[in-house]
Residue, then its C-alpha position, 0 to 999 in steps of 0.5 A: m420442490d421449489s414451489l407448492d405444485d399439485a404433483g412432483v415432477y422428475k426429469l428424464s430428459d430434455d423432453l421427458a419428465l415424469i409426474q407422480t402424485v398420490d391421493f386416497f379418503t374415506p367415503i364421501v357418498d353411500d354408493p362404493y361404485d360412485f366412490g370408486q369413480i370419484s376417488a380415481a378421478n380425484a387423484l388423476s386431476d393432479v397431472y391434469a392441473m399440471g398439464g401432464k397425461p396419466l399413464t398408469a396408476m396403483n390402487i390404495v386401499c384400506f377395507p375393514t374385512k370384518k365389517l364389510d362385505i367383499s362385494i363392497l370392496q369389488e364395486i368401489l375397485k370396478g368404479g376406479i378401474d371404469k373411470m380410470r379406462e375412461a381416462g386411458v389410465v392403465l392400473i398396473g398393481g396397487h396394495s391393500v391393508d386390512d383396516p377398520e376404516l375404509k379408504y380408497g385411491l391411487s397413486v398416479t404416474g404420467t408424462i410432460h415435457p419439461d418445457k410445458i409444465i404448467a405450474t402454480s407460480g406463472a400467474k401475471p397481473g392482468d390474467k383472468l382466473v378461469l374455474t372449471k366446475p362448480l363449488g360447493t362438494g364439501i357442504l353438499s356431502t355434509a348435508i348428504k350424511a345427515g340425510v337431508t338432501s334429495q336424490q337429485i342433489i346426491s346425483e348432481v354432486t356424483m356427478c361433479m366429482s366424478a367427472l374427470n379434468r382431462d378434457a378441460s387440461e386438454l383445452m387449456q393447452g391449446t392456448e397461452v396459461h400462466a398457472c393452473t391448480d385443481i380446487t382440492g382440500f383446501g377450497l377455493i381459497g386455500h388454492t387461489f392464495n397458493i397461486a398468489k403466494e407462489s407467483l408474488v400476486h394479488v388475487q380478486i375474486y368476483s363472488t357474484e360469479l362463482p359457480m356453484l351446485s344446487d341449493i349451496q345457499k340453503f345447506a350453508d344457511m342450516s350449518m351443514l358445514p364440513g369441519g375442514l371448512h372451518r380449518n380452511s377458514e381459520f387457517y387462511s382468513k388473514f389472506v383474505r379481504f371480503s367486501d361488505k356486500v359478499p353474504q356469509y354463505i359465499k364466505d363459506v362456500v369459498f372456503d368449502p373443501q372440494t372432492s374432485g374440484g375443477l382447475l383454476i387457470a390463470l390465462p390472458p383475457q382474450n385466451a380465457k374468453w376462447l377457453l369459456s367458449e370451448l369448454s361450453r362446446k366441448v365439455n358442457t361444464r359450467a365454467a366460468i371466469v371468477g377473477e382476476v390477477l393484480s400486482g401487489t401483495p400475496g392475497i386474496t380480495i373478494e368483491 
């Protein structure tokens, strides 16, 4: 509990520790199977962010039995189980309650060597920051709920959110990495600031290098902005300085709360180039070097 990391770690012996995390939320897509996949991928991500291997999971389900057909729940659980199988994770139980609002997620347990934990507190001046998934899932999910997106957009954001961070995690463990977090509800700014705060460094973000999902500027200009974006902006703006050249839609995107977002990895420049090359070759992601770590007061500058 010394730092604000993505999951809890409990040391069992000199060479073995448990990683534990839990996450669940309401539907962000209409298809129940896709919702199950996204929820599972999101819950598993915190273990990957710390360099661990998830092993077991338990379902957490809130389901309105009087409002929705049980077949919807079956599809949600099927999506979750299929994603767990893809990750090599065993479902060992869970708990459900009758609730007016549908929610689904997982409690996850993994393992890691105590000396190989990748925390948020190790970033060093000179490091580059690699982001492994594009931004904009919150804005696009809001547009989907408003019924103003195409099926192509729905498919793109669904594929992005349901993709595991497993391969990116395994690749980063093959090189020298100083810090890592996954980008979720506090947006790029919130999670980047956590690295800056815990590592006692300043971070510069390259606004022109940020990978984004399709039509983000269009939907941001239409004010398809989730409530969490405004809350993130209200809380974290005091830690951020924007260059005058940064357009408004980029300011929205960096505060956008992400669901099952990518990993943000701080590592030396040469290692960052290697990681990008390996991600492109093996994972085919839209990963990019999006910033660098500087010495100075904890905070963020966006150029």
